[in-house]
A tleap script that builds the chain and sets N, CA, C and O, in Angstrom:
source leaprc.protein.ff14SB
mol = sequence {
  NMET SER ALA ILE ASP GLU LEU LYS ALA LEU
  SER SER ALA GLU ASP PHE PHE ARG ARG LEU
  ASP VAL ALA TYR GLU SER GLN VAL LEU GLY
  VAL ALA ARG LEU HIE ILE LEU LYS ARG MET
  GLY GLN ALA VAL ALA SER LEU ASP GLU THR
  LEU SER ASP ASP GLN ALA LEU ALA ALA CYS
  ARG ALA ALA LEU THR ALA ALA TYR ALA GLU
  PHE ALA GLY THR SER PRO LEU GLN ALA ARG
  LEU PHE LYS VAL LEU ARG ASP HIE ASP PRO
  ALA ARG PRO ALA THR ARG GLY ALA PHE VAL
  PRO LEU SER ASP LEU THR CGLY
}
set mol.1.N position { -31.594 -8.271 50.016 }
set mol.1.CA position { -30.879 -7.017 50.250 }
set mol.1.C position { -31.655 -5.897 49.558 }
set mol.1.O position { -32.026 -6.012 48.390 }
set mol.2.N position { -31.894 -4.818 50.295 }
set mol.2.CA position { -32.629 -3.696 49.718 }
set mol.2.C position { -31.723 -2.902 48.778 }
set mol.2.O position { -30.501 -3.054 48.790 }
set mol.3.N position { -32.342 -2.065 47.976 }
set mol.3.CA position { -31.588 -1.243 47.024 }
set mol.3.C position { -30.639 -0.296 47.757 }
set mol.3.O position { -29.508 -0.091 47.316 }
set mol.4.N position { -31.084 0.274 48.856 }
set mol.4.CA position { -30.240 1.188 49.627 }
set mol.4.C position { -29.063 0.436 50.232 }
set mol.4.O position { -27.940 0.941 50.234 }
set mol.5.N position { -29.309 -0.770 50.745 }
set mol.5.CA position { -28.212 -1.584 51.280 }
set mol.5.C position { -27.209 -1.928 50.187 }
set mol.5.O position { -26.003 -1.964 50.430 }
set mol.6.N position { -27.707 -2.176 49.001 }
set mol.6.CA position { -26.826 -2.468 47.867 }
set mol.6.C position { -25.957 -1.260 47.539 }
set mol.6.O position { -24.766 -1.405 47.264 }
set mol.7.N position { -26.549 -0.073 47.567 }
set mol.7.CA position { -25.778 1.152 47.295 }
set mol.7.C position { -24.745 1.401 48.395 }
set mol.7.O position { -23.638 1.860 48.115 }
set mol.8.N position { -25.100 1.105 49.628 }
set mol.8.CA position { -24.163 1.296 50.745 }
set mol.8.C position { -22.928 0.412 50.602 }
set mol.8.O position { -21.863 0.741 51.125 }
set mol.9.N position { -23.067 -0.698 49.901 }
set mol.9.CA position { -21.950 -1.633 49.733 }
set mol.9.C position { -21.002 -1.220 48.608 }
set mol.9.O position { -19.920 -1.792 48.474 }
set mol.10.N position { -21.393 -0.237 47.802 }
set mol.10.CA position { -20.535 0.193 46.688 }
set mol.10.C position { -19.312 0.919 47.229 }
set mol.10.O position { -19.363 1.539 48.291 }
set mol.11.N position { -18.210 0.836 46.485 }
set mol.11.CA position { -16.968 1.396 47.026 }
set mol.11.C position { -16.371 2.544 46.219 }
set mol.11.O position { -15.436 3.188 46.696 }
set mol.12.N position { -16.864 2.821 45.035 }
set mol.12.CA position { -16.284 3.924 44.265 }
set mol.12.C position { -17.387 4.747 43.610 }
set mol.12.O position { -18.512 4.282 43.427 }
set mol.13.N position { -17.037 5.963 43.269 }
set mol.13.CA position { -17.993 6.835 42.595 }
set mol.13.C position { -18.449 6.217 41.277 }
set mol.13.O position { -19.623 6.295 40.915 }
set mol.14.N position { -17.517 5.611 40.576 }
set mol.14.CA position { -17.869 4.974 39.300 }
set mol.14.C position { -18.906 3.876 39.508 }
set mol.14.O position { -19.787 3.688 38.669 }
set mol.15.N position { -18.807 3.145 40.626 }
set mol.15.CA position { -19.794 2.110 40.939 }
set mol.15.C position { -21.195 2.706 41.088 }
set mol.15.O position { -22.173 2.133 40.607 }
set mol.16.N position { -21.286 3.852 41.753 }
set mol.16.CA position { -22.586 4.511 41.909 }
set mol.16.C position { -23.152 4.914 40.548 }
set mol.16.O position { -24.330 4.691 40.269 }
set mol.17.N position { -22.320 5.497 39.717 }
set mol.17.CA position { -22.792 5.928 38.400 }
set mol.17.C position { -23.239 4.735 37.559 }
set mol.17.O position { -24.261 4.805 36.876 }
set mol.18.N position { -22.481 3.644 37.605 }
set mol.18.CA position { -22.860 2.448 36.843 }
set mol.18.C position { -24.147 1.830 37.390 }
set mol.18.O position { -25.054 1.498 36.627 }
set mol.19.N position { -24.222 1.678 38.710 }
set mol.19.CA position { -25.399 1.028 39.311 }
set mol.19.C position { -26.670 1.835 39.085 }
set mol.19.O position { -27.736 1.269 38.842 }
set mol.20.N position { -26.557 3.161 39.165 }
set mol.20.CA position { -27.729 4.016 38.991 }
set mol.20.C position { -27.943 4.424 37.540 }
set mol.20.O position { -28.878 5.162 37.226 }
set mol.21.N position { -27.074 3.942 36.657 }
set mol.21.CA position { -27.180 4.195 35.219 }
set mol.21.C position { -27.221 5.692 34.898 }
set mol.21.O position { -28.110 6.177 34.197 }
set mol.22.N position { -26.228 6.402 35.436 }
set mol.22.CA position { -26.077 7.837 35.191 }
set mol.22.C position { -24.798 8.035 34.382 }
set mol.22.O position { -23.728 7.565 34.768 }
set mol.23.N position { -24.921 8.724 33.271 }
set mol.23.CA position { -23.752 8.981 32.415 }
set mol.23.C position { -22.838 10.010 33.084 }
set mol.23.O position { -23.298 10.905 33.792 }
set mol.24.N position { -21.543 9.862 32.842 }
set mol.24.CA position { -20.573 10.796 33.417 }
set mol.24.C position { -19.337 10.872 32.534 }
set mol.24.O position { -19.048 9.972 31.745 }
set mol.25.N position { -18.617 11.980 32.695 }
set mol.25.CA position { -17.320 12.144 32.052 }
set mol.25.C position { -16.262 11.896 33.120 }
set mol.25.O position { -16.336 12.445 34.219 }
set mol.26.N position { -15.295 11.080 32.792 }
set mol.26.CA position { -14.282 10.723 33.785 }
set mol.26.C position { -13.478 11.941 34.246 }
set mol.26.O position { -12.996 11.965 35.378 }
set mol.27.N position { -13.329 12.938 33.396 }
set mol.27.CA position { -12.584 14.139 33.792 }
set mol.27.C position { -13.322 14.902 34.893 }
set mol.27.O position { -12.700 15.355 35.854 }
set mol.28.N position { -14.641 15.045 34.759 }
set mol.28.CA position { -15.430 15.730 35.789 }
set mol.28.C position { -15.409 14.924 37.077 }
set mol.28.O position { -15.225 15.479 38.160 }
set mol.29.N position { -15.595 13.633 36.961 }
set mol.29.CA position { -15.615 12.771 38.135 }
set mol.29.C position { -14.252 12.738 38.820 }
set mol.29.O position { -14.177 12.651 40.045 }
set mol.30.N position { -13.187 12.805 38.045 }
set mol.30.CA position { -11.847 12.799 38.612 }
set mol.30.C position { -11.569 14.008 39.479 }
set mol.30.O position { -10.812 13.921 40.446 }
set mol.31.N position { -12.173 15.132 39.142 }
set mol.31.CA position { -11.941 16.371 39.885 }
set mol.31.C position { -12.888 16.508 41.074 }
set mol.31.O position { -12.495 17.020 42.123 }
set mol.32.N position { -14.126 16.058 40.921 }
set mol.32.CA position { -15.146 16.390 41.925 }
set mol.32.C position { -15.843 15.180 42.543 }
set mol.32.O position { -16.952 15.319 43.060 }
set mol.33.N position { -15.232 14.011 42.506 }
set mol.33.CA position { -15.918 12.802 42.974 }
set mol.33.C position { -16.412 12.904 44.414 }
set mol.33.O position { -17.550 12.530 44.694 }
set mol.34.N position { -15.599 13.391 45.317 }
set mol.34.CA position { -16.024 13.491 46.712 }
set mol.34.C position { -17.157 14.494 46.892 }
set mol.34.O position { -18.078 14.278 47.680 }
set mol.35.N position { -17.074 15.578 46.159 }
set mol.35.CA position { -18.104 16.611 46.246 }
set mol.35.C position { -19.433 16.097 45.700 }
set mol.35.O position { -20.491 16.348 46.277 }
set mol.36.N position { -19.370 15.382 44.590 }
set mol.36.CA position { -20.586 14.828 43.991 }
set mol.36.C position { -21.234 13.834 44.947 }
set mol.36.O position { -22.442 13.886 45.178 }
set mol.37.N position { -20.438 12.936 45.499 }
set mol.37.CA position { -20.998 11.933 46.403 }
set mol.37.C position { -21.517 12.554 47.698 }
set mol.37.O position { -22.524 12.099 48.239 }
set mol.38.N position { -20.847 13.579 48.194 }
set mol.38.CA position { -21.333 14.249 49.407 }
set mol.38.C position { -22.659 14.933 49.129 }
set mol.38.O position { -23.588 14.825 49.929 }
set mol.39.N position { -22.761 15.635 48.007 }
set mol.39.CA position { -24.012 16.328 47.661 }
set mol.39.C position { -25.139 15.305 47.474 }
set mol.39.O position { -26.265 15.532 47.917 }
set mol.40.N position { -24.836 14.194 46.826 }
set mol.40.CA position { -25.835 13.142 46.674 }
set mol.40.C position { -26.252 12.614 48.042 }
set mol.40.O position { -27.441 12.421 48.300 }
set mol.41.N position { -25.280 12.380 48.916 }
set mol.41.CA position { -25.567 11.884 50.250 }
set mol.41.C position { -26.450 12.825 51.047 }
set mol.41.O position { -27.314 12.379 51.802 }
set mol.42.N position { -26.240 14.122 50.884 }
set mol.42.CA position { -27.082 15.095 51.575 }
set mol.42.C position { -28.529 14.975 51.115 }
set mol.42.O position { -29.451 15.065 51.927 }
set mol.43.N position { -28.728 14.775 49.835 }
set mol.43.CA position { -30.084 14.639 49.295 }
set mol.43.C position { -30.716 13.313 49.700 }
set mol.43.O position { -31.902 13.265 50.026 }
set mol.44.N position { -29.943 12.254 49.682 }
set mol.44.CA position { -30.457 10.922 49.980 }
set mol.44.C position { -30.740 10.749 51.476 }
set mol.44.O position { -31.597 9.949 51.852 }
set mol.45.N position { -30.043 11.477 52.314 }
set mol.45.CA position { -30.217 11.340 53.762 }
set mol.45.C position { -31.639 11.638 54.204 }
set mol.45.O position { -32.092 11.125 55.227 }
set mol.46.N position { -32.337 12.449 53.451 }
set mol.46.CA position { -33.696 12.819 53.850 }
set mol.46.C position { -34.769 11.960 53.180 }
set mol.46.O position { -35.952 12.295 53.254 }
set mol.47.N position { -34.387 10.875 52.535 }
set mol.47.CA position { -35.363 10.011 51.871 }
set mol.47.C position { -36.259 9.318 52.891 }
set mol.47.O position { -35.834 8.964 53.991 }
set mol.48.N position { -37.488 9.143 52.494 }
set mol.48.CA position { -38.464 8.421 53.315 }
set mol.48.C position { -38.099 6.940 53.309 }
set mol.48.O position { -37.913 6.345 52.247 }
set mol.49.N position { -37.999 6.355 54.482 }
set mol.49.CA position { -37.594 4.951 54.584 }
set mol.49.C position { -38.664 3.985 54.096 }
set mol.49.O position { -38.398 2.795 53.924 }
set mol.50.N position { -39.868 4.490 53.873 }
set mol.50.CA position { -40.952 3.611 53.431 }
set mol.50.C position { -41.037 3.504 51.911 }
set mol.50.O position { -41.940 2.850 51.388 }
set mol.51.N position { -40.114 4.137 51.201 }
set mol.51.CA position { -40.114 4.054 49.737 }
set mol.51.C position { -39.824 2.624 49.287 }
set mol.51.O position { -39.081 1.889 49.937 }
set mol.52.N position { -40.416 2.256 48.182 }
set mol.52.CA position { -40.097 0.952 47.596 }
set mol.52.C position { -38.685 1.013 47.025 }
set mol.52.O position { -38.116 2.096 46.891 }
set mol.53.N position { -38.122 -0.138 46.691 }
set mol.53.CA position { -36.781 -0.170 46.105 }
set mol.53.C position { -36.717 0.646 44.820 }
set mol.53.O position { -35.757 1.382 44.593 }
set mol.54.N position { -37.734 0.516 43.984 }
set mol.54.CA position { -37.752 1.263 42.722 }
set mol.54.C position { -37.815 2.767 42.971 }
set mol.54.O position { -37.136 3.538 42.293 }
set mol.55.N position { -38.626 3.187 43.939 }
set mol.55.CA position { -38.722 4.609 44.261 }
set mol.55.C position { -37.419 5.126 44.864 }
set mol.55.O position { -36.982 6.233 44.552 }
set mol.56.N position { -36.808 4.332 45.718 }
set mol.56.CA position { -35.544 4.732 46.339 }
set mol.56.C position { -34.447 4.860 45.287 }
set mol.56.O position { -33.673 5.817 45.309 }
set mol.57.N position { -34.377 3.903 44.371 }
set mol.57.CA position { -33.372 3.983 43.299 }
set mol.57.C position { -33.613 5.185 42.408 }
set mol.57.O position { -32.662 5.850 41.997 }
set mol.58.N position { -34.867 5.473 42.104 }
set mol.58.CA position { -35.187 6.643 41.282 }
set mol.58.C position { -34.775 7.932 41.991 }
set mol.58.O position { -34.245 8.848 41.361 }
set mol.59.N position { -35.018 8.004 43.296 }
set mol.59.CA position { -34.627 9.186 44.066 }
set mol.59.C position { -33.108 9.316 44.128 }
set mol.59.O position { -32.574 10.420 44.019 }
set mol.60.N position { -32.416 8.200 44.302 }
set mol.60.CA position { -30.949 8.224 44.328 }
set mol.60.C position { -30.392 8.614 42.964 }
set mol.60.O position { -29.423 9.370 42.882 }
set mol.61.N position { -30.989 8.109 41.906 }
set mol.61.CA position { -30.567 8.457 40.545 }
set mol.61.C position { -30.739 9.957 40.304 }
set mol.61.O position { -29.859 10.612 39.746 }
set mol.62.N position { -31.883 10.488 40.731 }
set mol.62.CA position { -32.138 11.924 40.568 }
set mol.62.C position { -31.143 12.749 41.382 }
set mol.62.O position { -30.650 13.772 40.905 }
set mol.63.N position { -30.845 12.313 42.601 }
set mol.63.CA position { -29.891 13.032 43.456 }
set mol.63.C position { -28.488 13.005 42.856 }
set mol.63.O position { -27.785 14.016 42.871 }
set mol.64.N position { -28.080 11.854 42.328 }
set mol.64.CA position { -26.753 11.741 41.718 }
set mol.64.C position { -26.673 12.578 40.450 }
set mol.64.O position { -25.662 13.232 40.196 }
set mol.65.N position { -27.730 12.557 39.659 }
set mol.65.CA position { -27.758 13.349 38.422 }
set mol.65.C position { -27.661 14.838 38.741 }
set mol.65.O position { -26.919 15.565 38.081 }
set mol.66.N position { -28.402 15.296 39.744 }
set mol.66.CA position { -28.364 16.713 40.130 }
set mol.66.C position { -26.995 17.101 40.685 }
set mol.66.O position { -26.470 18.166 40.361 }
set mol.67.N position { -26.423 16.245 41.512 }
set mol.67.CA position { -25.104 16.529 42.086 }
set mol.67.C position { -24.047 16.593 40.991 }
set mol.67.O position { -23.197 17.484 40.995 }
set mol.68.N position { -24.099 15.653 40.056 }
set mol.68.CA position { -23.139 15.652 38.956 }
set mol.68.C position { -23.289 16.919 38.122 }
set mol.68.O position { -22.295 17.552 37.766 }
set mol.69.N position { -24.528 17.291 37.811 }
set mol.69.CA position { -24.767 18.497 37.009 }
set mol.69.C position { -24.230 19.741 37.704 }
set mol.69.O position { -23.679 20.633 37.061 }
set mol.70.N position { -24.395 19.792 39.021 }
set mol.70.CA position { -23.882 20.941 39.772 }
set mol.70.C position { -22.374 21.075 39.619 }
set mol.70.O position { -21.866 22.169 39.373 }
set mol.71.N position { -21.658 19.965 39.764 }
set mol.71.CA position { -20.204 20.036 39.736 }
set mol.71.C position { -19.626 19.926 38.330 }
set mol.71.O position { -18.428 20.137 38.141 }
set mol.72.N position { -20.450 19.604 37.349 }
set mol.72.CA position { -19.988 19.667 35.963 }
set mol.72.C position { -19.938 21.124 35.513 }
set mol.72.O position { -19.200 21.475 34.593 }
set mol.73.N position { -20.739 21.973 36.177 }
set mol.73.CA position { -20.808 23.372 35.800 }
set mol.73.C position { -20.047 24.312 36.711 }
set mol.73.O position { -19.916 25.494 36.394 }
set mol.74.N position { -19.548 23.831 37.818 }
set mol.74.CA position { -18.815 24.679 38.755 }
set mol.74.C position { -17.677 23.874 39.367 }
set mol.74.O position { -17.721 22.644 39.392 }
set mol.75.N position { -16.686 24.552 39.848 }
set mol.75.CA position { -15.565 23.840 40.461 }
set mol.75.C position { -15.847 23.594 41.938 }
set mol.75.O position { -16.613 24.332 42.557 }
set mol.76.N position { -15.240 22.574 42.498 }
set mol.76.CA position { -15.394 22.337 43.937 }
set mol.76.C position { -14.972 23.544 44.783 }
set mol.76.O position { -15.534 23.774 45.854 }
set mol.77.N position { -13.995 24.309 44.314 }
set mol.77.CA position { -13.569 25.497 45.059 }
set mol.77.C position { -14.659 26.553 45.099 }
set mol.77.O position { -14.796 27.265 46.094 }
set mol.78.N position { -15.430 26.662 44.038 }
set mol.78.CA position { -16.519 27.632 44.020 }
set mol.78.C position { -17.668 27.195 44.925 }
set mol.78.O position { -18.296 28.033 45.573 }
set mol.79.N position { -17.947 25.904 44.977 }
set mol.79.CA position { -19.067 25.395 45.775 }
set mol.79.C position { -18.746 25.391 47.267 }
set mol.79.O position { -19.636 25.589 48.094 }
set mol.80.N position { -17.478 25.164 47.615 }
set mol.80.CA position { -17.029 25.142 49.005 }
set mol.80.C position { -17.937 24.275 49.885 }
set mol.80.O position { -18.446 24.720 50.914 }
set mol.81.N position { -18.121 23.042 49.453 }
set mol.81.CA position { -18.992 22.098 50.135 }
set mol.81.C position { -18.391 21.578 51.433 }
set mol.81.O position { -19.114 21.375 52.409 }
set mol.82.N position { -17.095 21.362 51.459 }
set mol.82.CA position { -16.427 20.826 52.639 }
set mol.82.C position { -15.942 21.956 53.548 }
set mol.82.O position { -15.589 23.039 53.081 }
set mol.83.N position { -15.931 21.687 54.834 }
set mol.83.CA position { -15.563 22.685 55.834 }
set mol.83.C position { -14.172 23.272 55.590 }
set mol.83.O position { -13.974 24.477 55.750 }
set mol.84.N position { -13.233 22.457 55.216 }
set mol.84.CA position { -11.872 22.955 54.999 }
set mol.84.C position { -11.847 24.013 53.894 }
set mol.84.O position { -11.057 24.954 53.961 }
set mol.85.N position { -12.691 23.870 52.893 }
set mol.85.CA position { -12.751 24.869 51.829 }
set mol.85.C position { -13.515 26.111 52.282 }
set mol.85.O position { -13.152 27.227 51.909 }
set mol.86.N position { -14.562 25.933 53.078 }
set mol.86.CA position { -15.306 27.091 53.586 }
set mol.86.C position { -14.435 27.913 54.526 }
set mol.86.O position { -14.488 29.142 54.509 }
set mol.87.N position { -13.629 27.235 55.348 }
set mol.87.CA position { -12.784 27.941 56.305 }
set mol.87.C position { -11.698 28.761 55.629 }
set mol.87.O position { -11.202 29.727 56.209 }
set mol.88.N position { -11.327 28.394 54.428 }
set mol.88.CA position { -10.259 29.102 53.715 }
set mol.88.C position { -10.790 29.847 52.503 }
set mol.88.O position { -10.139 29.924 51.462 }
set mol.89.N position { -11.982 30.391 52.661 }
set mol.89.CA position { -12.608 31.157 51.580 }
set mol.89.C position { -12.001 32.554 51.555 }
set mol.89.O position { -12.140 33.300 52.525 }
set mol.90.N position { -11.332 32.923 50.467 }
set mol.90.CA position { -10.709 34.254 50.420 }
set mol.90.C position { -11.742 35.388 50.427 }
set mol.90.O position { -11.385 36.534 50.700 }
set mol.91.N position { -12.991 35.095 50.138 }
set mol.91.CA position { -14.026 36.130 50.153 }
set mol.91.C position { -14.494 36.440 51.575 }
set mol.91.O position { -15.090 37.487 51.825 }
set mol.92.N position { -14.220 35.523 52.500 }
set mol.92.CA position { -14.590 35.735 53.904 }
set mol.92.C position { -13.400 36.299 54.657 }
set mol.92.O position { -12.270 35.864 54.436 }
set mol.93.N position { -13.631 37.253 55.536 }
set mol.93.CA position { -12.505 37.759 56.329 }
set mol.93.C position { -11.995 36.670 57.270 }
set mol.93.O position { -12.762 35.863 57.796 }
set mol.94.N position { -10.711 36.674 57.458 }
set mol.94.CA position { -10.091 35.684 58.341 }
set mol.94.C position { -10.457 35.989 59.781 }
set mol.94.O position { -10.481 37.146 60.202 }
set mol.95.N position { -10.737 34.943 60.520 }
set mol.95.CA position { -11.007 35.117 61.944 }
set mol.95.C position { -9.806 34.587 62.715 }
set mol.95.O position { -9.191 33.592 62.332 }
set mol.96.N position { -9.496 35.247 63.769 }
set mol.96.CA position { -8.318 34.860 64.542 }
set mol.96.C position { -8.702 34.122 65.806 }
set mol.96.O position { -7.839 33.846 66.639 }
set mol.97.N position { -9.956 33.798 65.972 }
set mol.97.CA position { -10.374 33.139 67.199 }
set mol.97.C position { -10.798 34.180 68.224 }
set mol.97.O position { -10.870 35.372 67.923 }
set mol.98.N position { -11.071 33.733 69.401 }
set mol.98.CA position { -11.516 34.643 70.460 }
set mol.98.C position { -10.312 35.384 71.030 }
set mol.98.O position { -9.292 34.788 71.378 }
set mol.99.N position { -10.461 36.686 71.113 }
set mol.99.CA position { -9.401 37.507 71.701 }
set mol.99.C position { -9.926 38.109 73.000 }
set mol.99.O position { -10.975 38.753 73.026 }
set mol.100.N position { -9.192 37.892 74.051 }
set mol.100.CA position { -9.548 38.460 75.352 }
set mol.100.C position { -8.394 39.353 75.780 }
set mol.100.O position { -7.282 38.870 75.996 }
set mol.101.N position { -8.648 40.650 75.906 }
set mol.101.CA position { -7.570 41.546 76.330 }
set mol.101.C position { -7.120 41.219 77.767 }
set mol.101.O position { -7.920 40.793 78.600 }
set mol.102.N position { -5.868 41.422 78.025 }
set mol.102.CA position { -5.310 41.150 79.348 }
set mol.102.C position { -6.030 41.976 80.416 }
set mol.102.O position { -6.225 41.498 81.534 }
set mol.103.N position { -6.418 43.181 80.092 }
set mol.103.CA position { -7.102 44.039 81.064 }
set mol.103.C position { -8.425 43.426 81.516 }
set mol.103.O position { -8.840 43.663 82.651 }
set mol.104.N position { -9.099 42.649 80.675 }
set mol.104.CA position { -10.336 41.983 81.081 }
set mol.104.C position { -10.072 40.877 82.094 }
set mol.104.O position { -10.935 40.558 82.912 }
set mol.105.N position { -8.906 40.305 82.039 }
set mol.105.CA position { -8.567 39.229 82.962 }
set mol.105.C position { -8.077 39.736 84.319 }
set mol.105.O position { -8.292 39.103 85.353 }
set mol.106.N position { -7.426 40.871 84.286 }
set mol.106.CA position { -6.838 41.397 85.522 }
set mol.106.C position { -7.739 42.403 86.219 }
set mol.106.O position { -7.446 42.816 87.342 }
set mol.107.N position { -8.821 42.804 85.581 }
set mol.107.CA position { -9.762 43.724 86.250 }
set mol.107.C position { -9.392 45.093 85.993 }
set mol.107.O position { -10.059 46.012 86.467 }
savepdb mol mol.pdb
quit
């Protein structure tokens, strides 16, 4: 089993941190676990498939460390990583969808 296949079999954020030997605070992980794993996944998705297991693990460790550092210093609401949070950003004006005036339909 390759290192990447082993990581794919993990089921919790804590498992990733333990397997990749990355230190974490449970309070930070409790608040931002999905955001951290998504950010790590974005970085890992572009990995070269020809990397050795050691290189792949090192790249995954670096990606997890960077993702954790990002969310240890900012809240998930500030990062707005997920679409549901981006769509409800109070700094962005609300969009009401496409509006077609009745006069455009009737000529």
